[in-house]
C-alpha positions as CSV (number, residue, x, y, z in Angstrom):
1,X,8.2,-7.3,-14.8
2,X,6.1,-5.4,-17.3
3,X,2.5,-4.3,-16.9
4,X,1.2,-7.0,-19.2
5,X,2.8,-9.7,-17.1
6,X,1.6,-8.2,-13.9
7,X,-1.9,-7.9,-15.3
8,X,-2.7,-11.5,-15.9
9,X,-2.5,-12.8,-12.3
10,X,-4.4,-9.8,-11.1
11,X,-7.1,-10.3,-13.7
12,X,-7.5,-14.0,-12.8
13,X,-7.5,-13.4,-9.0
14,X,-9.7,-10.3,-9.0
15,X,-12.6,-12.0,-10.8
16,X,-14.8,-11.9,-7.6
17,X,-17.0,-8.8,-7.9
18,X,-19.0,-8.0,-4.8
19,X,-22.4,-6.4,-5.6
20,X,-23.1,-3.2,-3.6
21,X,-26.5,-2.2,-5.0
22,X,-28.0,-0.8,-1.8
23,X,-28.9,2.4,-3.7
24,X,-31.8,0.4,-5.2
25,X,-33.3,-0.7,-1.8
26,X,-33.7,0.7,1.7
27,X,-30.8,0.1,4.1
28,X,-30.9,-3.1,6.1
29,X,-31.2,-2.1,9.7
30,X,-30.1,-5.4,11.1
31,X,-26.8,-5.3,9.2
32,X,-27.5,-8.4,7.3
33,X,-25.3,-9.5,4.4
34,X,-25.7,-12.5,2.1
35,X,-23.0,-14.7,0.7
36,X,-24.0,-15.9,-2.7
37,X,-22.5,-18.5,-4.9
38,X,-23.8,-18.7,-8.5
39,X,-24.3,-21.9,-10.4
40,X,-21.0,-21.2,-12.2
41,X,-19.3,-21.1,-8.8
42,X,-18.7,-17.4,-8.6
43,X,-18.7,-16.0,-5.0
44,X,-20.1,-12.6,-4.0
45,X,-21.5,-10.7,-1.1
46,X,-24.5,-8.4,-1.1
47,X,-27.0,-6.8,1.2
48,X,-30.1,-8.5,-0.3
49,X,-31.1,-12.1,-0.8
50,X,-29.3,-14.0,-3.6
51,X,-30.7,-14.4,-7.1
52,X,-32.7,-17.5,-7.9
53,X,-30.4,-20.4,-8.7
54,X,-27.7,-19.3,-6.4
55,X,-26.8,-20.8,-3.0
56,X,-27.3,-18.4,-0.2
57,X,-25.8,-18.0,3.3
58,X,-27.0,-15.2,5.6
59,X,-24.2,-13.6,7.7
60,X,-25.2,-11.3,10.6
61,X,-22.9,-8.6,11.9
62,X,-23.5,-7.2,15.3
63,X,-23.0,-3.5,14.7
64,X,-22.6,-2.8,18.5
65,X,-19.7,-5.3,18.9
66,X,-17.1,-3.1,17.1
67,X,-13.5,-4.1,17.4
68,X,-10.8,-1.5,17.5
69,X,-8.3,-1.4,14.6
70,X,-5.6,-2.7,16.9
71,X,-7.7,-5.7,18.0
72,X,-8.7,-6.4,14.4
73,X,-5.1,-6.4,13.1
74,X,-4.0,-8.6,16.1
75,X,-6.6,-11.1,15.3
76,X,-5.9,-10.9,11.5
77,X,-2.2,-11.8,12.1
78,X,-3.3,-15.4,12.7
79,X,-5.3,-15.4,9.5
80,X,-2.7,-13.9,7.1
81,X,-2.1,-15.9,3.9
82,X,0.2,-18.9,4.2
83,X,3.6,-18.6,2.5
84,X,3.7,-19.8,-1.1
85,X,6.5,-20.7,-3.5
86,X,7.1,-17.8,-5.9
87,X,9.5,-17.5,-8.9
88,X,12.8,-15.8,-8.2
89,X,12.6,-12.1,-8.7
90,X,8.9,-11.8,-8.0
91,X,8.2,-9.1,-5.5
92,X,4.6,-9.9,-4.4
93,X,1.8,-12.4,-4.5
94,X,-2.0,-11.8,-4.5
95,X,-3.9,-14.4,-2.4
96,X,-7.6,-14.9,-2.7
97,X,-7.9,-17.9,-0.4
98,X,-9.3,-15.8,2.6
99,X,-12.0,-13.9,0.7
100,X,-14.6,-16.1,2.4
101,X,-13.2,-15.5,6.0
102,X,-15.0,-13.5,8.6
103,X,-12.3,-10.8,8.4
104,X,-13.0,-10.3,4.7
105,X,-16.8,-10.5,5.2
106,X,-16.7,-7.7,7.7
107,X,-14.4,-5.6,5.6
108,X,-16.7,-6.0,2.6
109,X,-19.7,-5.1,4.8
110,X,-18.0,-1.9,5.9
111,X,-17.0,-1.0,2.3
112,X,-20.6,-1.4,1.2
113,X,-21.6,1.3,3.7
114,X,-19.5,4.0,1.9
115,X,-22.0,6.5,0.6
116,X,-20.5,6.6,-2.9
117,X,-20.9,2.9,-3.2
118,X,-24.5,3.0,-2.0
119,X,-25.4,5.7,-4.5
120,X,-23.6,4.0,-7.4
121,X,-21.5,7.1,-8.1
122,X,-18.0,5.7,-8.0
123,X,-15.9,2.5,-8.6
124,X,-14.0,0.8,-5.8
125,X,-11.5,-2.0,-5.3
126,X,-10.9,-3.4,-1.8
127,X,-7.6,-5.0,-0.9
128,X,-5.5,-5.9,2.1
129,X,-1.7,-5.5,2.2
130,X,0.8,-7.6,4.2
131,X,4.5,-7.5,4.6
132,X,6.1,-11.0,4.4
133,X,8.1,-10.1,7.5
134,X,7.8,-7.0,9.5
135,X,10.6,-5.0,11.1
136,X,9.6,-2.9,14.2
137,X,8.2,0.4,12.9
138,X,8.1,-0.6,9.3
139,X,5.1,0.9,7.5
140,X,3.6,0.5,4.0
141,X,3.1,3.3,1.6
142,X,0.6,3.2,-1.3
143,X,-0.3,5.5,-4.2
144,X,-3.1,5.4,-6.7
145,X,-6.4,7.0,-7.7
146,X,-7.9,8.0,-4.3
147,X,-7.0,5.7,-1.4
148,X,-8.6,5.4,2.0
149,X,-7.9,3.2,5.0
150,X,-11.0,1.2,5.7
151,X,-10.8,1.7,9.5
152,X,-10.3,5.5,9.3
153,X,-12.8,8.2,8.8
154,X,-10.6,10.5,6.6
155,X,-11.7,11.3,3.1
156,X,-8.6,9.8,1.6
157,X,-6.2,10.9,-1.0
158,X,-3.7,9.8,-3.6
159,X,-1.1,8.7,-0.9
160,X,-1.6,6.6,2.2
161,X,0.7,5.1,4.8
162,X,-0.4,2.2,7.0
163,X,0.6,-0.9,8.9
164,X,0.8,-4.5,7.6
165,X,-2.6,-6.2,7.6
166,X,-4.6,-3.1,6.8
167,X,-7.6,-3.1,4.5
168,X,-7.4,-0.3,1.9
169,X,-10.0,1.0,-0.6
170,X,-8.9,2.2,-4.0
171,X,-11.4,4.6,-5.7
172,X,-10.9,4.5,-9.4
173,X,-10.5,8.1,-10.8
174,X,-10.0,9.2,-14.4
175,X,-6.3,9.5,-14.9
176,X,-3.7,10.0,-17.6
177,X,-1.8,6.9,-16.2
178,X,-4.7,4.6,-17.0
179,X,-3.9,1.7,-19.4
180,X,-7.1,0.5,-21.1
181,X,-9.4,-0.7,-18.3
182,X,-6.7,-0.8,-15.7
183,X,-5.5,1.6,-13.0
184,X,-2.1,1.8,-11.4
185,X,-1.5,1.0,-7.7
186,X,1.9,1.3,-6.1
187,X,2.7,-0.3,-2.8
188,X,6.1,-0.5,-1.0
189,X,8.1,-0.4,2.1
190,X,11.8,0.0,3.0
191,X,12.7,-3.7,3.3
192,X,10.3,-5.0,0.7
193,X,10.8,-2.4,-2.1
194,X,8.0,-1.0,-4.3
195,X,5.7,-3.0,-6.5
196,X,3.3,-1.6,-9.2
197,X,0.1,-3.5,-9.8
198,X,-2.5,-2.9,-12.5
199,X,-6.1,-3.1,-11.2
200,X,-9.1,-3.8,-13.4
201,X,-11.7,-1.1,-13.2
202,X,-15.0,-2.5,-11.9
203,X,-18.5,-1.2,-12.8
204,X,-20.1,1.5,-10.7
205,X,-21.9,0.4,-7.6
206,X,-19.5,-2.5,-7.3
207,X,-16.7,-3.2,-4.8
208,X,-14.2,-5.5,-6.4
209,X,-12.3,-7.7,-3.9
210,X,-8.7,-8.0,-5.1
211,X,-7.6,-10.2,-2.1
212,X,-4.5,-10.1,0.1
213,X,-1.4,-8.5,-1.5
214,X,1.7,-9.9,0.2
215,X,4.9,-7.9,-0.4
216,X,7.9,-10.2,-0.4
217,X,11.0,-9.2,1.6
218,X,14.1,-8.7,-0.4
219,X,17.2,-10.8,0.2
220,X,19.6,-9.4,2.8
221,X,22.4,-9.7,0.3
222,X,20.7,-7.2,-2.0
223,X,19.8,-4.6,0.6
224,X,22.1,-1.8,1.5
225,X,22.5,1.7,2.9
226,X,22.0,5.2,1.8
227,X,24.7,7.7,2.9
228,X,24.0,11.4,2.7
229,X,27.2,13.5,3.0
230,X,26.6,17.1,4.0
231,X,28.8,20.2,3.2
232,X,27.8,23.1,5.5
233,X,28.3,26.5,4.0
234,X,29.2,29.7,5.9
235,X,25.5,30.6,6.2
236,X,24.2,27.0,6.4
237,X,23.4,24.6,9.3
238,X,23.8,20.9,9.8
239,X,20.7,18.7,9.6
240,X,19.8,16.3,12.5
241,X,17.4,14.0,10.6
242,X,16.5,12.7,7.1
243,X,13.2,11.2,6.0
244,X,13.1,8.2,3.6
245,X,10.0,6.9,1.8
246,X,9.6,4.3,-1.0
247,X,6.8,6.3,-2.7
248,X,6.6,9.8,-1.1
249,X,7.9,11.9,1.8
250,X,6.7,15.0,3.6
251,X,4.3,15.7,6.4
252,X,3.5,12.4,8.1
253,X,4.8,10.3,5.3
254,X,8.2,8.5,5.5
255,X,10.6,7.0,8.1
256,X,12.9,9.3,10.0
257,X,16.6,8.5,10.6
258,X,18.8,10.5,12.9
259,X,22.0,11.8,11.4
260,X,25.3,10.3,12.7
261,X,27.2,13.6,12.7
262,X,27.0,17.1,11.3
263,X,28.3,15.9,8.0
264,X,26.8,12.4,7.6
265,X,23.3,10.9,7.6
266,X,22.6,7.3,6.9
267,X,19.5,5.2,6.4
268,X,19.0,1.5,5.9
269,X,19.0,-1.3,5.2
270,X,16.9,-0.6,2.1
271,X,15.6,-3.0,-0.5
272,X,16.8,-2.3,-4.1
273,X,14.7,0.3,-5.9
274,X,13.8,4.0,-6.0
275,X,13.2,6.2,-2.9
276,X,12.7,9.8,-1.9
277,X,14.8,11.6,0.7
278,X,13.8,14.7,2.6
279,X,15.5,16.9,5.1
280,X,12.6,17.9,7.4
281,X,14.3,20.9,9.0
282,X,14.8,22.6,5.6
283,X,12.5,23.8,2.8
284,X,10.4,20.8,1.8
285,X,10.6,21.5,-1.9
286,X,14.4,22.1,-2.2
287,X,15.4,19.5,0.2
288,X,13.5,16.6,-1.4
289,X,15.0,14.4,-4.1
290,X,14.9,10.9,-5.5
291,X,17.6,8.2,-5.4
292,X,18.1,4.6,-6.3
293,X,19.5,1.7,-4.3
294,X,21.2,-0.8,-6.6
295,X,21.3,-4.5,-5.5
296,X,24.1,-4.9,-3.0
297,X,25.6,-1.5,-3.5
298,X,25.7,1.4,-1.0
299,X,24.4,4.7,-2.5
300,X,26.1,7.9,-1.6
301,X,24.5,11.4,-2.1
302,X,26.1,14.7,-1.5
303,X,24.3,17.9,-0.3
304,X,25.3,21.4,0.5
305,X,23.6,23.5,3.2
306,X,23.7,27.1,2.1
307,X,21.2,28.7,4.6
308,X,19.0,27.8,7.5
309,X,16.2,26.8,5.0
310,X,18.0,25.7,1.9
311,X,20.0,22.5,1.4
312,X,20.8,21.4,-2.2
313,X,21.8,18.1,-3.7
314,X,25.0,18.5,-5.6
315,X,25.9,15.0,-6.8
316,X,25.5,11.3,-6.1
317,X,27.8,8.4,-6.4
318,X,27.6,4.6,-6.1
319,X,30.8,2.7,-5.1
320,X,31.4,-0.5,-7.0
321,X,32.4,-2.4,-3.9
322,X,29.2,-3.5,-2.0
323,X,29.0,-2.2,1.6
324,X,28.0,-4.5,4.4
325,X,24.2,-5.0,4.9
326,X,22.1,-6.2,7.8
């Protein structure tokens, strides 16, 4: 699905722009936030009374009653978007039906407290990502602009890894990958594959609410394994683990799989698409490479360990007969 096709549903569903103009007024000590609906029916949230002619609802947030991230995600599980019918081949849906829920109101309120939003010096899009079904330990990776997890205090970066149901903020940065007024956002997991979305760039001092991005799980008949075959040279050593990631690997990014033997490491099941593999016990630059899982076909890669630090990829093959998948 091309960028133009992807763009239309996002443009239609991301039309709700949430004003964050606190830089023009003192902070509200009580944590008040107003839900405003214009005469044209547009919904927004802001920290000052609504403009004349708009309906207004005051929502109070008790700043002392702070939930932990685990408690919030547990409660969010009951509020995730309902399953919807999607055309065959579509890998995600964007749902805006929960933008008026308490979970979203609180997330919007927290996003408005970001200093760069309050000073009007940056542009942000807030979204939440769900996996349609979650396998134990399955995480989500994302890449785009500058990303930060809403419930974490880190400054953020181009890559993030998080759990299903997390709120994430995309800070729009100048980039050579920008298409017109749209920035790229990639999200993916091992069982759901990787999806690229194109996000409209909002004005400064605005937090755009994209909604809930639900990654759809690939069919079991399409998923398959990666097999890494290892040749150990006279000065080499055998790996004990490999790390697989849909968008990046290295450091804390990626999922670890134990090798089955000194000459064979396997990972899966994996949804069709591109991935990165890394041997964490070897040099992180030389031991990292990209591979593709074709629908229903096992992917085999071949590596040679030539020293304690260097393992090199020498070739990759894909058998025509599909291997069994789980």
